[in-house]
C-alpha positions, 0 to 999 in steps of 0.5 A: 155763450155759455160761460165756465169761471165763476165768477162771470160776467158780460153782456147778452142781446135782450132776451137771450138765452144764458145755459148754466150748468153748476159743476161741484167738486168731489162729494159734494152735489148741487144743492140749488141756484138762489137768487134771479134763478129757483130750482135745482137743475142743471144745465138750466137756462135763464132769460137775459131780459135785464141784470142777473144776480145767481148763486149756485149751492153746494151741498156735501154728497150723502152715499150709503157708505156715509150711514152707520147702523143704528143711524140715517141723514137728514140733510147734509152729513154733520146734521145726523139722528141717532135712531137708538136713542 
């Protein structure tokens, strides 16, 4: 069974694997999973061996078009560092 919306709740058989897929909006990427799941793979599977609380975090997508001469990005685009200073 694969949840298709958020928030989602339901019942799984003990020891069943649930497949989770993070679907980012436009100009966003999966930053990672937190709670009872870690990493940044999507889709990914989680063993349902008890109650789970899982959060997908999305971050801005950075492309070369976002960068200007004399600048570079470290992390999200709003954390630019000016290389000319």
